[in-house]
N, C-alpha and C positions, 0 to 999 in steps of 0.2 A: 448191767443196764446203764445206758448213757442217755443224757438229755442233749438234744441238738438245738443250736441257736444259729442264726445268720452271722452274728457278731459276738465275740467275747472280748470285753474290755478288761484288762488287768490293771488295777490301780484306780481307786475311787477318790482321787484328789481333784484338783482344779481341771487339769486337762482331760482326765478320764471321765468325769461326770459330764463335762461339756460335750465330749465326743459321743458318749452313750445317749445323751439327750437328743442330739441332732440326728443320730442314726435311728433312734427309736421313733422320733417324730416323722421320719421319712417312711415309716412302715416296716423297718427291719426288726426282726426278733432279736433283742439284745440282752445279754447278761453282763452285769458289772460285778467284778470280783475284787475283794480286798482282804488282806490278811489281818488288818487292824480291827479292833472291836469298836473304836471310836472313829466316826466319819470325819475325814478332811481336817485332821489336826493341824496341818501346816497352814491352812486358810485361817483356822480358829485363832492361832497365836500371832498371825502376821499383823504388821502395822500397829503393834501394841494392843491387839485385840479388836482393832477397827478395820483391818484389811485394806491395804493400799492396792485396790483392785485393778487399776489401770493408770496410764499416764496419757494426758492429752497430746503429748508430743511424740508418742511411740512411732518409730519408723526404723528401717534397717540400720540407720546410723547409731542406734542405741543398743546394738547387740554385738557380742564378741563371738567369733566363729572362724575356723580356718577357711570357711567358704562363706564370706560375709553377705553374699547376694542371695543365699538360699532362703532366708526368712522373708524376703520381699513379697513373694507370691501370697503366702498365707496371711501376712499382716495387711496386705492391700485388699484382700477379699473379706476379711473380718477385722474391722478397725476398732479403735477405742470407742468411737462414736456408736458402733453397733452394740458393743457391750453396755455402754451407758443407756442406750435405748431399752435394753433388757432390764437393767436396774430400775429405770423409771417405770417400766410396765408393772414391776412388783412394788412400786411406791416406796422404794428404799431411799431414805434421805442420805445425801452425800455432800462433801465439800472439797474444795481444792485447798491443799495445805501448803505446798511449796513446789515451784517449778513443774506445774502440771500434774502433780500427784493427787489422785482422788481417793478419799477415804469415806467409809460409812460414817454417818453421824452417830449411830448407836453402837452396832456390834457386827463383827465378822460373821456371827451366826446367821445374820440375814442373808449373806451371800451363799452360805451352805444351804440354808432352807430354800433359797431360790433355785439352786442347782438341783437339789433333791426333787423339788416340784417339777422342774423341767424334765427330769428323768421319768418321774411318774406320769407326766403327760405323754411320754413316749412309750409307756408300759414296759419300762426297763425292769428286768428281774434282778434282784439283789442277792449276792452271795457274800455274806459278811458276818463274822469273820470266817474267812475261807482261804486256806493256803494252797497255792498252785505248786505242786511238787514236781511236775514234768510237763513239757510241751513238745509234741512231735507231730509229724505229718502222716496222714493216712490217705493216700491218693490225693484228691483235691481238697480234703478236709484237714483241719487241725484237731488233734486230740489233747485235751488238758486233763491230766490226772490231778485231782484235788483231794483234800482231806474230807470233802463232802461228796465224793463220787466223781465219775468221769463225765466230762462235758466235751462235746464236739461242736465245731464251728467252722463256717466257711471263711471267716476273717478273724484275725486276732489283732487287737490294738494294745500295745504295751505302753502304759502310762504310769509306771511305778516310780518315776522320778530318779534322783541321783542319790548320793551318799551323805548329803548334808543333814544334820540334826538326827543322828541315829536313835536318840532317846525317844523320838516319836515314831520310830518304825522304819527309817530309811534303810534300804538294802541295795545290794549290787545286782538284783534280779535282772533288770533290763540289760546290763552289760554282759552277764553270763548267757542270757538268751541270745543276744546279738552274736557273741562268739560261737555259740552252738550252731547257729545258722550261717556261719562263715562271713559275718559282717565285720568290717574294720571299726576300731574304736580310736578316737582321739583321747589320749591319756587323761583320765579324770583327775581333777585337783580341786581343792576348796576355793570358793570365790565369794565375794562380798563378805570378807572375813577380817577380823582384827589381826594386825601384824605384831610380832614379838621381836625382842632384841636381846642381845647378849646381856646376861645379868650384870656383869661388872660395868659394861659400857652404859647401861641404863640407870645405874645406881644414882647418879646426880639428878635424874629427872623423876625419881620415885616420889619425892615430896610434892610434885605438881599434879599427882593423880586427882582426877575429878574436875580439872579445869577444861573448859571448852571455849573455842573461838573459831571464827571463820578464817580460812587460810586458802592459799593456792597450793596445790600438791601436784607433782608430776613425776613421771618415770618413763624410761624407754629412750631409744636413740633415734634421732633424726625424724624420718617420716613416721616411725612407729611411736613417737613420743605422744603421750596422753597427759592432759592437764584438766583438773577440775577445781572449781571454787566451791568449797563445802565446809561444814563445821568439823573441826578436829577435836578429839577427846583424848586427854592424857590419862593413862591407866597405870596401875602398879607394874604391869608387865610390858607395856609398850604403848602403841597408839591405836585408837579406834575412832568411832564416830563416822558419819557419812563420808567424809573426805577419804579416810583410809579404806572403808568398805568399797568405795568406788574404785580407787586406784589398785586395790588388791587383785582385781580381775585382769589387770594389765601388768602387774609386777612379776618379774622373773627372779627366781632365787639367785642371790649374789649381786643383784642390781641395786643401786642406791635410789632413795627417794629424795627429791628436792622439794623443800617446803619454804614458802614465803609466809611468815607469821604476821606480816604487816603489809598486805596487798595495797597497792595504790600509793604507797609512801616509800621514798628512798630514804631509809632511816639514817644512813651514814651522812648523806648530803644535808639532811635536816639538822643533825647534831653538829656538824662542822660549821654550818652557816649560823647556828644559834649560839656559838661560843661567846660572841661579843654582846648578844642581846638577852640571852636567857640566863636567869639567875638560879635556875632550878638544879637540884642534884639528879643523878642518873635515874634513881628509883622513881622519883616523882615525874620525870620526863617520860620514861617508858610507860608509866601507868596511864598516859593519855591515849596510848594505842592498845595496850594489853591489860588484861585483868591484873590487879595490883599484886596478887600472889604469884602470878606468872612472871611479872616484871622483876620482882625481887629474887625469885628462884632462878630465873634465867641469868641474871647478873652473877649470882653466886656460882652457878654451874659453869659459867664461862670466865671465872676469875676476876670479876669486877665488884667493887663495893657500891652498894645501893646509895650510900650517902656521899659518894664522890661528886664534886662539882664539875660539870662539863667544861667550864671555863678553864679549869686547871689541867685538862687532859689533852695529850698530844693527838693530832689529827689521825695518826696511824692507829691508835687504840680505838678511837671513835669509829674509824672505818671498819676495823675488825668486828666491833660490836654490831654495827649496822649490817654487815654481810652475814653475820651469824643469824640475824633475824630475817633478812630478805632472801638468803640463799643457804638455808640450813640443809646440809647433805648428811643423810644417815642411812645405813644399810641394815635392813631387817635380817634376822637370822632364821625367820620362819613365820608361821601363822598359828593361830589358835586351832587350826584344823577343822575337820568336818563337825566337831562338837559345837563350834560357834559359827560355822559358815552358813549363810542364808541359802546359798545355792551351790551346785556343782558345775564347774567349768569343764568342757570336754564332753565326752559321751559318744554315742553312735555317730560315726562319720557321715556328714550330710551328703557326701558324694555317693553313698550307698542308697540314698532315698530319693524318691520323687518329691520335688518341691510343691507340686500341685496336690498330691494325695498322701504324702508322708509314708508311702509304701516302699518296702525294700525292693530294689530292682531285681535282686536275685531270687527273692522268695515271694511270689505272688500271694497276696492276702495277708501278709505280715506287715504291720504298721508300727512305727515308733513316734511318740509325740511328747511334747512338754520338755521337762528338764532332762529326760533320758537322752535327748538329742544334743549334738554339739552346737547349741545356740544358747548363749547366756546373756541375759539382759542386764543393763545398768541397774543400780539401786533406784527405786522410786516407782514401782508398779509395772515395770517393763516385763518382768518374768511372768507375772500373771497374764499380761496381754498375750505373750507368746503361748501360754497354756490355752487361753481361749481360742486364739487364731489357729494354732496347730490342731487343737481338738476339733474345731469346726471343719478344717480341711480334711481330716481323716473321716469325720462323721458323715460328710457329704459323699465320700468316695467308697466306703465299705458296702 
């Protein structure tokens, strides 16, 4: 005995709930399936529990993909302002925190409750927890074998996300299903993730763990070079904070990172020019630009004495110190992996999908949305906006 629906959405996260709500409110008979017992855990933990639900600046320029123009259609048809209108309709208080990032005033639970209510308004049927064990085609229909019985549907939307944060239920379901139906994948890898360094090479910097400051960070060659100005955090194992999470989506294994710990200031020039007028020692002088513990630790790690007077130091040494701060080059040996990655880069190759409907060109009725697709947003609410936009695009098409 099987139950038939117009649309089966697999994955009740941000993209899946958005898609199911839109399709249901268009009059489609929709079932929303998820293997987890707790709804939308990734929304719940995001933004420190307040959900950075979109970014005012969201546009194609804020996304990483082998086909960078793919996301343009969905993002232009359902914008951050459209989602903000929905949030306002539910009277959810929000604020802008930094660079267009919007957060709930109270709790991420409000976004989950809003999406659940939108699904209920579309009379979406819930199957949760419910594991999809197999998906196949039977003529014009899809057959889903689940641990709660057989479901058939005219359309299937895969919104199961990527591999990041496995402890809250991330799996490779979307990628396995894409391969089953002959769709190409862009190799998945962790993104928005802290980077790690060789233990011996990082040893001098371990005492700096916990220090944070604003830096310029960049990686890549020539036209592919990317730079961000964000906060950097020193950890016991390497570097984290928004600066590193941002650059990690563009970093290729073996490539160096270039960091400027004192943006806007040519440290070497300032030190050399100040030799005749400044009576300070190195530690006190660097502490005007850096946290005091970082100033002292940096001098020690680079072979300088904090109590050395700059008036007594050769220009060559001051230039070396300045360049170490303005042009620090360091090569990560890896990342903290999917365990700490906020999202997955790569996924279903966008050249296999329609940018208007998110449907697989080779498999009519099969759609992929959200993080499962090779569209990865910058840090700061961009990935949620892609979830909303791609979810709406599929919801309007199924």
